N, C-alpha and C positions, 0 to 999 in steps of 0.2 A: 683832780687834785692840783691842777695848775694854780699858782698863786696862794696856795694854802700852806700853813705850817703843819706838816704831817710827819708821821713816822710809821713804818711798816715792820711789824715783827711777824715772822712766819716760820712754820715748821716745814714748809716746802723747801726742796733742795734743788729745784730745777730751773732757776733763773727766769721764771715767767714774769716776775715783777720788773726785772731789768729789761727784758725783751719788750714789755709793754711801755717802756719809757720812764719808769720810776728812777729817781736819782739814787745811785748806788750808796751814797753817804747817808741815805734816809732808810736804809734796809738792814734788818738784822736776821740772818738765816741761823736760827738757834740750833738747828739739827744737823748743820753741815752744808756742803756745797758740792753737787755733782761735778762742778767745774774744776775741782781740786783733787789731787791725789795726795795721800799721806803714806808713811811707812806702814807696813802691815801690823806691826806691834805698837805703833804710835809713840815709842819711847823717845824719839828725837825731837818731838814737838813741832815739827815743820810740815808745811804743805807746799805744793807747787801746782801751778796752772797746768791743765791737761788738754787745752784746746787743740794745740798743734798735734799731739798724739791722736786725739779723737779723730781729726780730719784725715791724718795719714792712715789710721786704722780703717776708717770708712772707705777711703779710696782703695785700699788694699783688698777689701772684700768685694769690690765691684760696684759700690754705690756711685751714682752719677750726680755731679753737682749742677744745679740749674742756674739760670741767669741771675737769680737772687742770692746765690751762694748757699742754697738749701740742698741737702742730700735727698735723693729719691732712688727707688728701686729702678734698675734698668728695664727697658721695654720687654726684654726676654725674661724678666723676672729671676734671673740667675744671679745669685750672690754666693760668695764662697763660705760664709759662716765661720771663717777662721782667718787668722793673720799670720804672716811669717814670723818665725821665732825671734828674728832681730827686732821686731816691733813690740815684743812683750815689754811693758813699761817697767822701769826700775827707778829706784831713788837716785837722784843726780849726785848725791853726796857719798852714798855707800854702795850703790849698785844693788841694794836689797829689794825684796818684794814690796809692791805697793798695793793699796786698796783705795776705794773712794773714801773721801772725807765725809762720812755719814755716821751720825750717832747711832750705833747699834749695840755697842758693848763698851767695856772700860778702855778700849784702845783709841777712842775718838780724840782727835787733836784739836784743842782750842788754841789756834795759832794767834799771832799778833793781830791779824785782820779780824778774827772772830772777837778777840778781846776789845779791839777798837770799836767794832760795831756794838758790842754789848755796852760799852761806856757811853757811846752816843745815844743809845736808847735810854739808858739810865739818866743821862743829862737831860734829854727831852722830857722824860717824866718828871724830873725835878723842877724844871723850868715851868711846867704847866700844872703844878699842884694847885688845886682849888680854882683853876681857871675854867672857863667854858670849853669843855672837851667832849668830843664824840669818840667813844670806844666802839669802833665798828668791827665786829667779828664776822668773818666770812667763812662759813664751812668748817669750823672747828669741831671735830667730832670728839668722841669719848676716849679715843686712843691716848691723846696727850693733853688733857684738860688743864694740867698744872702749868702749862707754858703760856697759854693765852687766855682761855676761858675763865679759869678761876681768878687769875690776877686782874683781869678786866673787871669782873664782878666786884672784887674787893676794892679796886681803885675807884670804881663808879659809886660804890656804896659810901665811901669815905669823902667823895667830892660831890657835894650837893649841886654844883654847877654843871655837872656832867650828864650825858645821855649815853645809854648803852643801847646799841642796835646789833641785832643778830640776824643774818640771813643764812638759813641752814635747813635744807630739806629734811624734814622728819626730826630735827633736833633743835628747834628754835624755842628756847625757854630762858627764864631768868629767875633769880631768887625773888621771893616775895617782897623783900626790902627794896627792890628796884622796879617793881611793876609800874609805878607812876612815872618813871623816867626811862622807860624802855620801849623799844620797837622790836618785836620779834616776828620774823616772817619765815614761815615754813614753805620754802619754794626753792626752785632752781636759781642759783645766783645769776647765771647768764640771763634768764628771762626777767628777773627783777631789775637788773642793771639796764637792760634794753628798754624796759618800760619807763624807767627813771629818765633815761636820755631822751 
């Protein structure tokens, strides 16, 4: 993607795009972010970074950090599977209970960072209307098609300069209106990307 004008919209919440080197300003995690905590009821509308807490909790359980900063199970394979009560995370403002910032019910917090990413995605789409665009869908299943799959189909159908591509083992297909401008590959994404490289 280096040198390309791109944007990534994803339902993954695990930071894998950032870890792979993608620019954070070109990412929209629509379903939340495991790197954030929010209040359990979501009413205050705020989130906060949980990396320091995660590191402390991993160390408290006995995980060992390697030379690259990654945690691993100790050689004796003994971990505590619990943390001290003083490490139970709490909201910094109220001391209330927290949960992961994950869209699972009506308590999900769309904070300022989420809204900014949504606006950047909308702006990207607006700036690229009717331009030559590749809508590349990787592994989107039937669980949440209204977030990526269906919108990609609709945008590709209305933009005759676009191409829709889908790599999805067992679920690579497109509407008949897109057949002449689509590439659908039913295979493992990793294998396909390796072959391309």
